PDB file with one MODEL, atoms N, CA, C and O in Angstrom:
MODEL        1
ATOM      1  N   MET A   1     304.098 210.107  98.395  1.00  0.00           N
ATOM      2  CA  MET A   1     304.597 210.604  96.712  1.00  0.00           C
ATOM      3  C   MET A   1     303.165 210.381  96.617  1.00  0.00           C
ATOM      4  O   MET A   1     302.490 209.499  97.149  1.00  0.00           O
ATOM      5  N   ILE A   2     302.575 211.988  95.320  1.00  0.00           N
ATOM      6  CA  ILE A   2     301.571 212.395  94.316  1.00  0.00           C
ATOM      7  C   ILE A   2     301.545 211.580  93.748  1.00  0.00           C
ATOM      8  O   ILE A   2     301.001 210.485  93.889  1.00  0.00           O
ATOM      9  N   GLY A   3     302.686 212.388  92.325  1.00  0.00           N
ATOM     10  CA  GLY A   3     303.000 210.822  91.439  1.00  0.00           C
ATOM     11  C   GLY A   3     303.541 211.213  90.196  1.00  0.00           C
ATOM     12  O   GLY A   3     303.568 212.373  89.787  1.00  0.00           O
ATOM     13  N   VAL A   4     303.915 210.350  89.682  1.00  0.00           N
ATOM     14  CA  VAL A   4     305.407 209.972  89.246  1.00  0.00           C
ATOM     15  C   VAL A   4     304.999 209.992  87.852  1.00  0.00           C
ATOM     16  O   VAL A   4     303.873 209.674  87.468  1.00  0.00           O
ATOM     17  N   ALA A   5     305.969 210.383  87.095  1.00  0.00           N
ATOM     18  CA  ALA A   5     305.643 209.788  84.906  1.00  0.00           C
ATOM     19  C   ALA A   5     307.529 209.264  84.870  1.00  0.00           C
ATOM     20  O   ALA A   5     308.555 209.619  85.451  1.00  0.00           O
ATOM     21  N   ARG A   6     307.237 208.491  84.075  1.00  0.00           N
ATOM     22  CA  ARG A   6     308.352 207.578  83.528  1.00  0.00           C
ATOM     23  C   ARG A   6     308.820 207.202  81.993  1.00  0.00           C
ATOM     24  O   ARG A   6     308.112 206.890  81.036  1.00  0.00           O
ATOM     25  N   LEU A   7     309.609 207.277  82.041  1.00  0.00           N
ATOM     26  CA  LEU A   7     310.099 206.814  80.236  1.00  0.00           C
ATOM     27  C   LEU A   7     311.297 205.416  80.103  1.00  0.00           C
ATOM     28  O   LEU A   7     312.515 205.463  80.278  1.00  0.00           O
ATOM     29  N   LYS A   8     310.890 204.856  79.929  1.00  0.00           N
ATOM     30  CA  LYS A   8     311.408 203.831  79.536  1.00  0.00           C
ATOM     31  C   LYS A   8     312.447 203.404  78.542  1.00  0.00           C
ATOM     32  O   LYS A   8     311.742 202.934  77.649  1.00  0.00           O
ATOM     33  N   PRO A   9     313.230 203.327  78.296  1.00  0.00           N
ATOM     34  CA  PRO A   9     313.806 203.160  76.959  1.00  0.00           C
ATOM     35  C   PRO A   9     313.234 202.235  75.955  1.00  0.00           C
ATOM     36  O   PRO A   9     312.157 201.831  76.393  1.00  0.00           O
ATOM     37  N   THR A  10     313.480 201.759  74.863  1.00  0.00           N
ATOM     38  CA  THR A  10     313.034 200.920  73.939  1.00  0.00           C
ATOM     39  C   THR A  10     313.947 200.215  73.336  1.00  0.00           C
ATOM     40  O   THR A  10     315.025 200.772  73.543  1.00  0.00           O
ATOM     41  N   GLU A  11     314.073 199.355  72.749  1.00  0.00           N
ATOM     42  CA  GLU A  11     315.533 199.008  71.352  1.00  0.00           C
ATOM     43  C   GLU A  11     316.035 200.427  70.097  1.00  0.00           C
ATOM     44  O   GLU A  11     316.777 200.718  69.158  1.00  0.00           O
ATOM     45  N   ARG A  12     315.100 200.846  70.880  1.00  0.00           N
ATOM     46  CA  ARG A  12     314.766 201.917  69.380  1.00  0.00           C
ATOM     47  C   ARG A  12     315.434 203.143  70.660  1.00  0.00           C
ATOM     48  O   ARG A  12     315.092 203.379  71.818  1.00  0.00           O
ATOM     49  N   PRO A  13     316.833 203.879  69.500  1.00  0.00           N
ATOM     50  CA  PRO A  13     317.138 205.171  70.158  1.00  0.00           C
ATOM     51  C   PRO A  13     315.568 206.293  71.066  1.00  0.00           C
ATOM     52  O   PRO A  13     315.158 206.617  72.181  1.00  0.00           O
ATOM     53  N   THR A  14     315.213 206.480  69.415  1.00  0.00           N
ATOM     54  CA  THR A  14     314.190 207.435  69.636  1.00  0.00           C
ATOM     55  C   THR A  14     312.911 206.816  70.605  1.00  0.00           C
ATOM     56  O   THR A  14     312.010 207.357  71.246  1.00  0.00           O
ATOM     57  N   THR A  15     313.098 206.165  70.495  1.00  0.00           N
ATOM     58  CA  THR A  15     311.334 205.177  71.018  1.00  0.00           C
ATOM     59  C   THR A  15     311.467 205.202  72.660  1.00  0.00           C
ATOM     60  O   THR A  15     312.556 204.937  73.170  1.00  0.00           O
ATOM     61  N   ALA A  16     310.261 205.547  73.513  1.00  0.00           N
ATOM     62  CA  ALA A  16     310.274 204.847  74.761  1.00  0.00           C
ATOM     63  C   ALA A  16     309.257 205.171  74.665  1.00  0.00           C
ATOM     64  O   ALA A  16     308.670 205.936  73.899  1.00  0.00           O
ATOM     65  N   GLU A  17     308.901 204.392  75.731  1.00  0.00           N
ATOM     66  CA  GLU A  17     307.150 203.691  76.758  1.00  0.00           C
ATOM     67  C   GLU A  17     307.309 205.039  77.693  1.00  0.00           C
ATOM     68  O   GLU A  17     308.228 205.770  78.062  1.00  0.00           O
ATOM     69  N   LEU A  18     305.569 204.925  77.897  1.00  0.00           N
ATOM     70  CA  LEU A  18     305.648 206.307  78.981  1.00  0.00           C
ATOM     71  C   LEU A  18     304.308 205.976  80.292  1.00  0.00           C
ATOM     72  O   LEU A  18     303.088 205.868  80.172  1.00  0.00           O
ATOM     73  N   ALA A  19     305.018 205.911  81.236  1.00  0.00           N
ATOM     74  CA  ALA A  19     304.398 205.696  82.959  1.00  0.00           C
ATOM     75  C   ALA A  19     303.756 206.803  83.176  1.00  0.00           C
ATOM     76  O   ALA A  19     304.761 207.505  83.294  1.00  0.00           O
ATOM     77  N   PRO A  20     302.882 207.540  83.327  1.00  0.00           N
ATOM     78  CA  PRO A  20     302.181 208.519  84.052  1.00  0.00           C
ATOM     79  C   PRO A  20     301.494 207.100  85.232  1.00  0.00           C
ATOM     80  O   PRO A  20     301.071 205.978  84.950  1.00  0.00           O
ATOM     81  N   ILE A  21     301.721 208.146  87.198  1.00  0.00           N
ATOM     82  CA  ILE A  21     300.485 207.567  87.600  1.00  0.00           C
ATOM     83  C   ILE A  21     300.559 208.275  88.704  1.00  0.00           C
ATOM     84  O   ILE A  21     301.556 208.176  89.420  1.00  0.00           O
ATOM     85  N   VAL A  22     299.565 209.068  89.010  1.00  0.00           N
ATOM     86  CA  VAL A  22     299.199 209.672  90.275  1.00  0.00           C
ATOM     87  C   VAL A  22     298.399 209.410  91.018  1.00  0.00           C
ATOM     88  O   VAL A  22     297.216 209.189  90.762  1.00  0.00           O
ATOM     89  N   GLU A  23     299.161 209.386  92.533  1.00  0.00           N
ATOM     90  CA  GLU A  23     298.038 208.781  93.400  1.00  0.00           C
ATOM     91  C   GLU A  23     296.045 208.782  93.030  1.00  0.00           C
ATOM     92  O   GLU A  23     295.685 209.773  92.395  1.00  0.00           O
ATOM     93  N   ASP A  24     295.011 207.856  93.370  1.00  0.00           N
ATOM     94  CA  ASP A  24     294.225 208.424  93.614  1.00  0.00           C
ATOM     95  C   ASP A  24     293.388 208.894  94.183  1.00  0.00           C
ATOM     96  O   ASP A  24     292.282 208.370  94.319  1.00  0.00           O
ATOM     97  N   ALA A  25     293.639 209.710  94.528  1.00  0.00           N
ATOM     98  CA  ALA A  25     292.771 211.034  95.575  1.00  0.00           C
ATOM     99  C   ALA A  25     293.357 212.782  94.941  1.00  0.00           C
ATOM    100  O   ALA A  25     292.881 213.883  94.663  1.00  0.00           O
ATOM    101  N   TRP A  26     294.711 212.045  94.980  1.00  0.00           N
ATOM    102  CA  TRP A  26     294.483 213.593  93.065  1.00  0.00           C
ATOM    103  C   TRP A  26     294.540 213.362  91.937  1.00  0.00           C
ATOM    104  O   TRP A  26     295.474 213.789  91.258  1.00  0.00           O
ATOM    105  N   GLN A  27     293.379 212.492  91.337  1.00  0.00           N
ATOM    106  CA  GLN A  27     293.033 212.287  90.180  1.00  0.00           C
ATOM    107  C   GLN A  27     291.835 213.199  89.769  1.00  0.00           C
ATOM    108  O   GLN A  27     291.053 213.894  90.417  1.00  0.00           O
ATOM    109  N   ARG A  28     291.951 212.999  88.787  1.00  0.00           N
ATOM    110  CA  ARG A  28     291.149 213.901  87.658  1.00  0.00           C
ATOM    111  C   ARG A  28     290.917 215.931  88.473  1.00  0.00           C
ATOM    112  O   ARG A  28     290.129 216.782  88.884  1.00  0.00           O
ATOM    113  N   ILE A  29     292.394 215.558  88.178  1.00  0.00           N
ATOM    114  CA  ILE A  29     292.580 217.621  88.626  1.00  0.00           C
ATOM    115  C   ILE A  29     293.628 218.297  87.981  1.00  0.00           C
ATOM    116  O   ILE A  29     293.937 219.481  88.118  1.00  0.00           O
ATOM    117  N   GLY A  30     294.376 217.075  86.957  1.00  0.00           N
ATOM    118  CA  GLY A  30     295.346 217.709  86.323  1.00  0.00           C
ATOM    119  C   GLY A  30     296.467 217.623  86.570  1.00  0.00           C
ATOM    120  O   GLY A  30     297.188 218.507  86.107  1.00  0.00           O
ATOM    121  N   LEU A  31     297.077 216.574  87.369  1.00  0.00           N
ATOM    122  CA  LEU A  31     298.222 216.444  88.075  1.00  0.00           C
ATOM    123  C   LEU A  31     298.839 215.563  86.644  1.00  0.00           C
ATOM    124  O   LEU A  31     299.482 216.130  85.761  1.00  0.00           O
ATOM    125  N   GLY A  32     298.458 213.911  86.628  1.00  0.00           N
ATOM    126  CA  GLY A  32     298.509 213.444  85.038  1.00  0.00           C
ATOM    127  C   GLY A  32     298.567 214.431  83.891  1.00  0.00           C
ATOM    128  O   GLY A  32     298.704 214.046  82.730  1.00  0.00           O
ATOM    129  N   ALA A  33     298.512 215.107  84.069  1.00  0.00           N
ATOM    130  CA  ALA A  33     298.627 216.333  82.076  1.00  0.00           C
ATOM    131  C   ALA A  33     300.055 216.748  82.962  1.00  0.00           C
ATOM    132  O   ALA A  33     301.224 216.554  82.631  1.00  0.00           O
ATOM    133  N   ILE A  34     299.662 217.214  83.865  1.00  0.00           N
ATOM    134  CA  ILE A  34     301.293 218.047  83.693  1.00  0.00           C
ATOM    135  C   ILE A  34     302.631 217.260  83.960  1.00  0.00           C
ATOM    136  O   ILE A  34     303.734 217.694  83.629  1.00  0.00           O
ATOM    137  N   LEU A  35     302.406 215.987  84.632  1.00  0.00           N
ATOM    138  CA  LEU A  35     303.389 215.495  84.810  1.00  0.00           C
ATOM    139  C   LEU A  35     303.454 214.899  83.389  1.00  0.00           C
ATOM    140  O   LEU A  35     304.632 214.543  83.407  1.00  0.00           O
ATOM    141  N   VAL A  36     302.923 214.487  81.968  1.00  0.00           N
ATOM    142  CA  VAL A  36     303.305 214.280  80.784  1.00  0.00           C
ATOM    143  C   VAL A  36     303.269 215.181  79.891  1.00  0.00           C
ATOM    144  O   VAL A  36     303.104 214.917  78.700  1.00  0.00           O
ATOM    145  N   ALA A  37     303.385 216.083  80.246  1.00  0.00           N
ATOM    146  CA  ALA A  37     303.857 217.366  79.446  1.00  0.00           C
ATOM    147  C   ALA A  37     304.977 217.124  79.731  1.00  0.00           C
ATOM    148  O   ALA A  37     305.755 216.577  78.950  1.00  0.00           O
ATOM    149  N   HIS A  38     305.393 217.635  81.384  1.00  0.00           N
ATOM    150  CA  HIS A  38     307.035 217.288  81.421  1.00  0.00           C
ATOM    151  C   HIS A  38     307.807 216.520  81.483  1.00  0.00           C
ATOM    152  O   HIS A  38     308.980 216.826  81.700  1.00  0.00           O
ATOM    153  N   ILE A  39     307.460 215.427  81.336  1.00  0.00           N
ATOM    154  CA  ILE A  39     308.462 213.597  80.715  1.00  0.00           C
ATOM    155  C   ILE A  39     307.671 213.744  79.071  1.00  0.00           C
ATOM    156  O   ILE A  39     307.044 212.687  79.004  1.00  0.00           O
ATOM    157  N   LEU A  40     307.480 214.302  78.125  1.00  0.00           N
ATOM    158  CA  LEU A  40     307.435 214.535  77.316  1.00  0.00           C
ATOM    159  C   LEU A  40     308.533 215.562  76.630  1.00  0.00           C
ATOM    160  O   LEU A  40     309.229 215.223  75.673  1.00  0.00           O
ATOM    161  N   GLN A  41     308.589 216.788  77.215  1.00  0.00           N
ATOM    162  CA  GLN A  41     309.309 217.936  77.167  1.00  0.00           C
ATOM    163  C   GLN A  41     310.805 217.337  77.874  1.00  0.00           C
ATOM    164  O   GLN A  41     311.756 218.072  77.609  1.00  0.00           O
ATOM    165  N   ALA A  42     311.071 216.405  78.529  1.00  0.00           N
ATOM    166  CA  ALA A  42     311.982 216.008  79.024  1.00  0.00           C
ATOM    167  C   ALA A  42     312.869 214.941  78.080  1.00  0.00           C
ATOM    168  O   ALA A  42     314.008 215.050  77.625  1.00  0.00           O
ATOM    169  N   GLY A  43     311.795 213.777  77.965  1.00  0.00           N
ATOM    170  CA  GLY A  43     312.657 213.442  76.977  1.00  0.00           C
ATOM    171  C   GLY A  43     312.548 213.877  74.877  1.00  0.00           C
ATOM    172  O   GLY A  43     313.201 213.328  73.990  1.00  0.00           O
ATOM    173  N   GLU A  44     311.815 214.663  74.772  1.00  0.00           N
ATOM    174  CA  GLU A  44     312.181 215.443  73.341  1.00  0.00           C
ATOM    175  C   GLU A  44     313.782 216.219  73.669  1.00  0.00           C
ATOM    176  O   GLU A  44     314.579 216.521  72.780  1.00  0.00           O
ATOM    177  N   GLN A  45     313.962 216.402  74.888  1.00  0.00           N
ATOM    178  CA  GLN A  45     315.210 217.288  74.993  1.00  0.00           C
ATOM    179  C   GLN A  45     316.706 215.875  75.010  1.00  0.00           C
ATOM    180  O   GLN A  45     317.911 216.013  75.220  1.00  0.00           O
ATOM    181  N   ARG A  46     316.102 214.968  74.774  1.00  0.00           N
ATOM    182  CA  ARG A  46     317.037 214.082  74.990  1.00  0.00           C
ATOM    183  C   ARG A  46     316.972 213.219  73.244  1.00  0.00           C
ATOM    184  O   ARG A  46     317.652 212.207  73.075  1.00  0.00           O
ATOM    185  N   GLY A  47     316.199 213.712  72.232  1.00  0.00           N
ATOM    186  CA  GLY A  47     316.205 212.828  70.973  1.00  0.00           C
ATOM    187  C   GLY A  47     315.324 211.661  70.785  1.00  0.00           C
ATOM    188  O   GLY A  47     315.376 210.808  69.900  1.00  0.00           O
ATOM    189  N   ILE A  48     314.205 211.813  72.135  1.00  0.00           N
ATOM    190  CA  ILE A  48     313.007 210.998  71.621  1.00  0.00           C
ATOM    191  C   ILE A  48     312.180 211.363  71.353  1.00  0.00           C
ATOM    192  O   ILE A  48     311.545 212.051  72.152  1.00  0.00           O
ATOM    193  N   ASP A  49     311.847 211.188  70.456  1.00  0.00           N
ATOM    194  CA  ASP A  49     310.289 211.897  69.654  1.00  0.00           C
ATOM    195  C   ASP A  49     309.395 210.650  69.134  1.00  0.00           C
ATOM    196  O   ASP A  49     308.707 210.784  68.122  1.00  0.00           O
ATOM    197  N   ASP A  50     309.435 209.083  70.064  1.00  0.00           N
ATOM    198  CA  ASP A  50     307.786 208.664  69.469  1.00  0.00           C
ATOM    199  C   ASP A  50     308.147 207.863  71.334  1.00  0.00           C
ATOM    200  O   ASP A  50     309.150 207.441  71.909  1.00  0.00           O
ATOM    201  N   PHE A  51     306.923 207.991  71.623  1.00  0.00           N
ATOM    202  CA  PHE A  51     306.286 207.862  72.586  1.00  0.00           C
ATOM    203  C   PHE A  51     305.352 206.898  72.739  1.00  0.00           C
ATOM    204  O   PHE A  51     304.378 206.904  71.986  1.00  0.00           O
ATOM    205  N   ARG A  52     305.444 206.247  73.396  1.00  0.00           N
ATOM    206  CA  ARG A  52     304.523 204.807  73.538  1.00  0.00           C
ATOM    207  C   ARG A  52     303.795 204.640  75.220  1.00  0.00           C
ATOM    208  O   ARG A  52     304.337 205.024  76.256  1.00  0.00           O
ATOM    209  N   ALA A  53     302.529 204.006  75.116  1.00  0.00           N
ATOM    210  CA  ALA A  53     302.108 204.178  76.586  1.00  0.00           C
ATOM    211  C   ALA A  53     300.961 203.068  76.232  1.00  0.00           C
ATOM    212  O   ALA A  53     300.286 203.060  75.202  1.00  0.00           O
ATOM    213  N   ASP A  54     300.880 201.998  77.465  1.00  0.00           N
ATOM    214  CA  ASP A  54     299.778 200.767  77.657  1.00  0.00           C
ATOM    215  C   ASP A  54     298.650 201.775  78.100  1.00  0.00           C
ATOM    216  O   ASP A  54     298.934 202.638  78.930  1.00  0.00           O
ATOM    217  N   VAL A  55     297.026 201.670  77.426  1.00  0.00           N
ATOM    218  CA  VAL A  55     296.306 202.072  78.576  1.00  0.00           C
ATOM    219  C   VAL A  55     294.925 201.863  77.678  1.00  0.00           C
ATOM    220  O   VAL A  55     294.443 201.884  76.545  1.00  0.00           O
ATOM    221  N   LEU A  56     294.583 201.564  79.591  1.00  0.00           N
ATOM    222  CA  LEU A  56     293.715 200.628  79.416  1.00  0.00           C
ATOM    223  C   LEU A  56     292.119 201.384  79.283  1.00  0.00           C
ATOM    224  O   LEU A  56     291.780 202.067  80.249  1.00  0.00           O
ATOM    225  N   THR A  57     291.093 201.261  78.039  1.00  0.00           N
ATOM    226  CA  THR A  57     289.955 201.053  77.336  1.00  0.00           C
ATOM    227  C   THR A  57     289.438 202.235  78.470  1.00  0.00           C
ATOM    228  O   THR A  57     289.239 203.422  78.211  1.00  0.00           O
ATOM    229  N   THR A  58     289.349 201.858  79.218  1.00  0.00           N
ATOM    230  CA  THR A  58     288.434 202.433  80.376  1.00  0.00           C
ATOM    231  C   THR A  58     288.975 203.785  81.632  1.00  0.00           C
ATOM    232  O   THR A  58     288.465 204.235  82.658  1.00  0.00           O
ATOM    233  N   ASN A  59     290.123 204.036  80.942  1.00  0.00           N
ATOM    234  CA  ASN A  59     291.034 205.290  81.629  1.00  0.00           C
ATOM    235  C   ASN A  59     290.584 206.610  80.583  1.00  0.00           C
ATOM    236  O   ASN A  59     291.264 206.793  79.573  1.00  0.00           O
ATOM    237  N   ASP A  60     289.557 207.398  80.842  1.00  0.00           N
ATOM    238  CA  ASP A  60     289.026 208.280  80.177  1.00  0.00           C
ATOM    239  C   ASP A  60     290.335 209.572  79.957  1.00  0.00           C
ATOM    240  O   ASP A  60     290.715 210.189  78.962  1.00  0.00           O
ATOM    241  N   ALA A  61     290.757 209.592  81.415  1.00  0.00           N
ATOM    242  CA  ALA A  61     291.851 210.793  81.228  1.00  0.00           C
ATOM    243  C   ALA A  61     292.734 210.611  80.810  1.00  0.00           C
ATOM    244  O   ALA A  61     293.582 211.481  80.616  1.00  0.00           O
ATOM    245  N   MET A  62     292.895 209.038  80.429  1.00  0.00           N
ATOM    246  CA  MET A  62     294.448 208.889  79.827  1.00  0.00           C
ATOM    247  C   MET A  62     293.826 209.263  78.393  1.00  0.00           C
ATOM    248  O   MET A  62     294.248 210.346  77.986  1.00  0.00           O
ATOM    249  N   LEU A  63     293.015 208.687  77.620  1.00  0.00           N
ATOM    250  CA  LEU A  63     292.237 208.425  76.464  1.00  0.00           C
ATOM    251  C   LEU A  63     292.261 209.530  75.462  1.00  0.00           C
ATOM    252  O   LEU A  63     292.538 209.644  74.268  1.00  0.00           O
ATOM    253  N   HIS A  64     291.610 210.771  77.040  1.00  0.00           N
ATOM    254  CA  HIS A  64     290.864 212.406  76.368  1.00  0.00           C
ATOM    255  C   HIS A  64     291.737 212.582  77.406  1.00  0.00           C
ATOM    256  O   HIS A  64     291.487 211.870  78.379  1.00  0.00           O
ATOM    257  N   PRO A  65     292.758 213.367  77.514  1.00  0.00           N
ATOM    258  CA  PRO A  65     293.879 214.225  78.406  1.00  0.00           C
ATOM    259  C   PRO A  65     292.560 215.420  78.408  1.00  0.00           C
ATOM    260  O   PRO A  65     291.690 215.663  77.572  1.00  0.00           O
ATOM    261  N   ALA A  66     292.869 216.010  79.745  1.00  0.00           N
ATOM    262  CA  ALA A  66     292.059 216.659  80.809  1.00  0.00           C
ATOM    263  C   ALA A  66     292.452 218.361  79.944  1.00  0.00           C
ATOM    264  O   ALA A  66     293.406 218.761  79.277  1.00  0.00           O
ATOM    265  N   ARG A  67     291.498 218.813  80.284  1.00  0.00           N
ATOM    266  CA  ARG A  67     291.520 220.300  79.484  1.00  0.00           C
ATOM    267  C   ARG A  67     292.679 221.689  80.103  1.00  0.00           C
ATOM    268  O   ARG A  67     292.879 221.878  81.303  1.00  0.00           O
ATOM    269  N   PRO A  68     293.350 222.561  78.934  1.00  0.00           N
ATOM    270  CA  PRO A  68     294.402 223.104  79.688  1.00  0.00           C
ATOM    271  C   PRO A  68     294.257 223.128  81.490  1.00  0.00           C
ATOM    272  O   PRO A  68     294.964 222.819  82.449  1.00  0.00           O
ATOM    273  N   SER A  69     292.422 223.887  81.166  1.00  0.00           N
ATOM    274  CA  SER A  69     292.622 224.801  82.781  1.00  0.00           C
ATOM    275  C   SER A  69     292.822 223.871  83.792  1.00  0.00           C
ATOM    276  O   SER A  69     293.122 224.449  84.837  1.00  0.00           O
ATOM    277  N   HIS A  70     292.760 222.226  83.943  1.00  0.00           N
ATOM    278  CA  HIS A  70     292.838 221.592  84.682  1.00  0.00           C
ATOM    279  C   HIS A  70     293.734 221.269  85.910  1.00  0.00           C
ATOM    280  O   HIS A  70     293.578 220.871  87.065  1.00  0.00           O
ATOM    281  N   GLY A  71     295.155 221.784  84.759  1.00  0.00           N
ATOM    282  CA  GLY A  71     296.934 222.437  85.925  1.00  0.00           C
ATOM    283  C   GLY A  71     296.410 223.115  86.446  1.00  0.00           C
ATOM    284  O   GLY A  71     296.090 222.583  87.510  1.00  0.00           O
ATOM    285  N   ARG A  72     295.947 224.391  86.375  1.00  0.00           N
ATOM    286  CA  ARG A  72     295.652 225.529  87.418  1.00  0.00           C
ATOM    287  C   ARG A  72     295.255 224.920  88.563  1.00  0.00           C
ATOM    288  O   ARG A  72     295.991 224.899  89.549  1.00  0.00           O
ATOM    289  N   HIS A  73     294.393 224.521  88.553  1.00  0.00           N
ATOM    290  CA  HIS A  73     293.810 223.504  89.873  1.00  0.00           C
ATOM    291  C   HIS A  73     294.442 222.477  90.293  1.00  0.00           C
ATOM    292  O   HIS A  73     293.989 221.888  91.274  1.00  0.00           O
ATOM    293  N   ALA A  74     295.617 222.018  89.668  1.00  0.00           N
ATOM    294  CA  ALA A  74     296.017 220.821  90.820  1.00  0.00           C
ATOM    295  C   ALA A  74     297.089 221.536  91.166  1.00  0.00           C
ATOM    296  O   ALA A  74     297.740 220.951  92.032  1.00  0.00           O
ATOM    297  N   ALA A  75     297.798 223.160  90.656  1.00  0.00           N
ATOM    298  CA  ALA A  75     298.376 224.030  91.315  1.00  0.00           C
ATOM    299  C   ALA A  75     298.422 224.100  92.523  1.00  0.00           C
ATOM    300  O   ALA A  75     299.253 223.634  93.303  1.00  0.00           O
ATOM    301  N   GLU A  76     297.002 225.028  92.805  1.00  0.00           N
ATOM    302  CA  GLU A  76     295.680 225.267  93.347  1.00  0.00           C
ATOM    303  C   GLU A  76     295.926 223.942  95.025  1.00  0.00           C
ATOM    304  O   GLU A  76     296.512 224.361  96.023  1.00  0.00           O
ATOM    305  N   ARG A  77     295.564 222.988  94.989  1.00  0.00           N
ATOM    306  CA  ARG A  77     295.392 222.370  95.105  1.00  0.00           C
ATOM    307  C   ARG A  77     296.519 221.552  95.790  1.00  0.00           C
ATOM    308  O   ARG A  77     296.312 220.972  96.856  1.00  0.00           O
ATOM    309  N   ALA A  78     297.723 221.519  95.150  1.00  0.00           N
ATOM    310  CA  ALA A  78     298.828 221.358  95.787  1.00  0.00           C
ATOM    311  C   ALA A  78     299.505 222.251  97.005  1.00  0.00           C
ATOM    312  O   ALA A  78     300.223 222.093  97.993  1.00  0.00           O
ATOM    313  N   ALA A  79     298.802 223.296  96.286  1.00  0.00           N
ATOM    314  CA  ALA A  79     299.618 224.500  97.731  1.00  0.00           C
ATOM    315  C   ALA A  79     299.100 224.016  98.881  1.00  0.00           C
ATOM    316  O   ALA A  79     299.676 223.692  99.919  1.00  0.00           O
ATOM    317  N   ALA A  80     297.327 223.990  98.433  1.00  0.00           N
ATOM    318  CA  ALA A  80     296.621 224.137  99.945  1.00  0.00           C
ATOM    319  C   ALA A  80     297.321 223.388 100.655  1.00  0.00           C
ATOM    320  O   ALA A  80     297.070 223.261 101.854  1.00  0.00           O
TER     321      ALA A  80
ENDMDL
END
């Protein structure tokens, strides 16, 4: 498995905790941004409008999401 993003329900029905993870060798090419975009969309379709995540202060990729062009590079690498 290269990566996964999960939503964990909270006590509030419209709030969920977000937990994406990407294999080290596949990081920094936009896969995390793709996973987060998809899981946010899935959550919104289920009525979730408040997403939370614990993020390390040293995790720049999560604190400052990748530029949209990185998604293209992730798709190219996955196809290779």
